[in-house]
N, C-alpha and C positions, 0 to 999 in steps of 0.2 A: 530698800524701797519701803516707804511709809504706808502707801495705800494704792488702790487702783483707780485709774481715771474713769469717769462716767462717760458713756458713749455720747458723742456729739457736743460735749461741753468745751468751752473755751479754755485753752491751756496757755501758760506763759513760760517762756524760756529765758533764762539769764545766763549770759556768757561773760566770763572774766578772762580776757586774753592778754597775756604779757609775753615777755621775752624768754621765759622759761617754760611756761605751761599754759594750758587753756582749760578752764573749769566750766562745766555746764550743769545747770539744774533745770528741771521742769516741775512746775507747780500747777495745781488746779486753780480754778477761778476763785475758790474759797481758801487759797493759800496752803493747801496740803502738798507736802513734798511727795512727788511721784517717782522721780529718778534723778540720777546724777551721772556725770561722765568726766573723764580726765584724758587730755591728749597733750600733744607737744606744743612748741612755741606758736604764738598767734599774734606776734607783732608784725604788721605788714611792712614795716621798715626793714625787716630782715628777710623779706620775701613775701609777696602778696599771695602767690599760689600756696606756699606752705602754710600761711596764716589761714586761708580759707579751708585747706585740707584739715587743719587742726580743729577749726570750728565745726566742720562737718563731722569729723570723727567723734569729738566730744558730745555733740548733739545726738548722734546716732546711738552712742553708748547709753546716754541718758534715756533715750526713747525705748531702747530695748529693756532697760531696767524698769521703766514705767509700764511695760507691756503694750507699747504702741507699735504700729506699723508705719512704714515710710509715708503712706498716703495721709497719715494723721498729721503730718507737718502742716497741712493746709488749715488745721485748727489752731496752730501755734502763733501767738504774738511774741516776737523775739526782741529782747533787749540785748544789744552787744556793747560791752564796755571794753575797748581795745586800746592797748598802747600804740603809739605811732600815729593815730588818726587826728591828733592835734595839728598835724601838718596837713594843710588844705588839699594837696594833691592826693594823699592817701585816703583822706576822708571821702573824697569824691569817688575814688576807685572802689572802695569797699561799699559805699552807699549805693553804687550802681550794680552791685553783684546781683545776679539773677537767682535769688534765694528761693527756697521752696516754701517759705512760711506765708501765713496770711498777711502779716505785716512785719516789718523789721525796722527797729529804731536804733540808730547808731550814736554812740557817744564815746568819750574817752574813758580809759580804765580809771583815771583819777576821779572823774565825775561819779562813776559807778561806785568806786571805793568810798567816796564821801557820802553818797546816799546810803550805802550799806552801813557805814560806821554810825550814822545818826538816824537810822530807820526812816529815811526819806525826808528828814527835816534839815534845816539849815545847819551848817557846821563847817569845819575845816579838817583836813587830813594831810599827813605827811607819810609818804611811802619810803621806807628804808629797807631795801631788799637787794636784788641784783643791781638795780638802779636806784636813783633817788629823785623825788619831786614832791611838790606840795600843791594843794588846791583848797580854795575857799569858795563856798556858795552861800551868800547871805543876801536876803531880800532881792533875789533875782539877779544879783551881780556875781560874776565868777572871776576868780583870780587864779592863774596857774603860774607856779614858780618852778624853775628847772625844766625837767623833761627834755633836756637837750641831747640825751643819749651818750653812750660811751664811744669815744673817749673825750668828747667835747664837753661833757658835763658829768652828771652822776656823782658829784663830790659827796663824800660821806656814805656812799653805798658799799655793798660787798665787793662789787667789781673794782671800784676805786681803791678800796683797801688792799685787794690782791695786787693791783698794779703798783701801788705805793710800796708794798712789801718787796716786790721784785726789784724795783728801782733802788731801794735801800740796800738790798743784798748785793746787787751788782756794784754799787758804789763802794761798799765795804770790801768786796773782792778785789777792786782796783786800788785799795788803800786810800780812797778819796772821801770816804765817809766812815762814821763810827761802826765798830763791830757790833753785831746784833745776833741775838738768839734766833732770829728769823732765818739766818743762813742755814743753820742746822735743821730747823723745822721744814724749810722749803726743800732742802736736799733730801730729807727723808720722805717727804710727800711726793716729790716729782722724780726722784731717783736721778737727778742731774744737777749740775751747777755751772757757773761761769758761762762760756759761750754756748754750751749745750742747753742751758736754761733759756737763753735768748732764742735759740733755734726751736725749742719745744713750744714756747709760748707765742712765737710770732704767728699772727693771723688767727689766733683762737678767738672764740666768742667771749662776750662779757660774762657769760655763765661760768666759763672755765676760770676766769679771774676771781669771780665771786666765791668759788669753792675754796679759795685760799684765805678768805676772811677769817674763818675760825682760828687759823694759825696766828693771826695778828692779836686776837683776843687772848689766846693761850700765852703768847709771849708777854703781853702786857700784864697778865695775871702773875707772871714771874718777874715783874718789875723791869722788863726790858725797856730801855729809854727810847729806842727807835719806835717800837710798837706803841708805846705810850703816847709819843708825839703824833703818830698817825691817828690814833683814836681821839686825841684832844682836838686835832685839826678837823676831823670829820664831825665830831660832836659839836664843835663851835659853828660849823656851817649849817648843820641841821637846826641848831638853836637860833641862828640868824634867820633862817627860813621861817621858823615858828613865830618869831617876833613880828616878821612882816605879815604873816597870815593873821595874827591876832589883832593887827591894826584894823582889820575888816570887822572886828567885834563878833566873831562867830560864837554861838551859844556853847559849842563844844569843840575840842580839838583832840583828834586821835592820831596815834602813831602806829603804823602797821608795816608789815613786811618781814622778811626772813631774819633780819638782824636787829629788828626794832627792840626786842627785849634786852639783848646784850648791849645795845647802844645807849639805852636810856640813862644808865649811871654816868655817861660821859656828856650829857646835856647840861646846860645851865640849870641850876637848882630851881629857879623860878619857872622855867619852862617845864621841867619834869613834873612839878607840882600841879601844873594845869592840864596835863594829859589825861584824858578819859579813855577807858577801853572801848574798842569798837563794839557796837551792838549787833551788827550782822556782817556777813562777808560781802566782798564786792559783787559776786554773782547775784546776791539778793538785791543789792543796790541797782543792778542792771534791770531786774524785774520791776522794782519801784519806778524806774525811768520808763520802762515799756508800758506799764499800767497807766501812768499819767499821760504819756504821749498818745496812747490808744484812746483813752477817755477824751482827750482833746479833739481827736478826729470825730468822735460822736457828737461833741458839742458844736463843732463847725458844721457838720452835716445838718443838725437840727436848725441851726441859725440860717443856713442856706435855704432849707425847705420853708422856714417861716418867712424868709424874705421874698 
């Protein structure tokens, strides 16, 4: 905890909610960090109630660290950047939540990540973590690429890599594909193979597949041709996404997410050279969004009174 809140002052909450975890931070009106919290998955596509529970838990943990009580939620202007709410139905469901805050402003996790990466300014961002997607916000125009979810999308992501590894190992087991070091690595990691591997992974979440991505990088480091091809394919897709985003002429482009650092060497060299490090985290971007939206409410109220 960086400092204590002043009694009665306006507070801002930033939420970054994805398929793996939910991060929350609370800051003062002068941008002092007061508290933070971490909870479970908060993608409503994986369950609305679970997402709201995670948001509530992360918020309460941040409030406790900030020395706040539950009634202080009425002083909080909340910005929520969530995965899944690019789908209209889920946006409506979450936006109609009977939240405890003074105001709540909802946007996508991609939009929040972009605002955080560029400190509230125009730019573009690609997320390469459990899933994959891209976003550009330039001159008030937004472009979203991907965000189709696992297994219909997320190419180049950790979950996609894990799935591709399993598919390759099963083909090798049947003698219908090249032998690969991934067979041994997956066997050691999961303690099963062949049909037992199918049984173990059937129905698991994208997070479980993403946990296997480090094995793909490990095998590629040892010159395994199958793993190398997986990374080449994934890197080419992320590079194509970057080229499309750069057509919008963003001032900056950032690559974030759990596998972003390891994936960067597999990108097209011209793309890798244009990537700038993120300036802030997505939860900070959610606060930028909330501040601007709340300020806009004040402007509208003033205009209404003047009219």
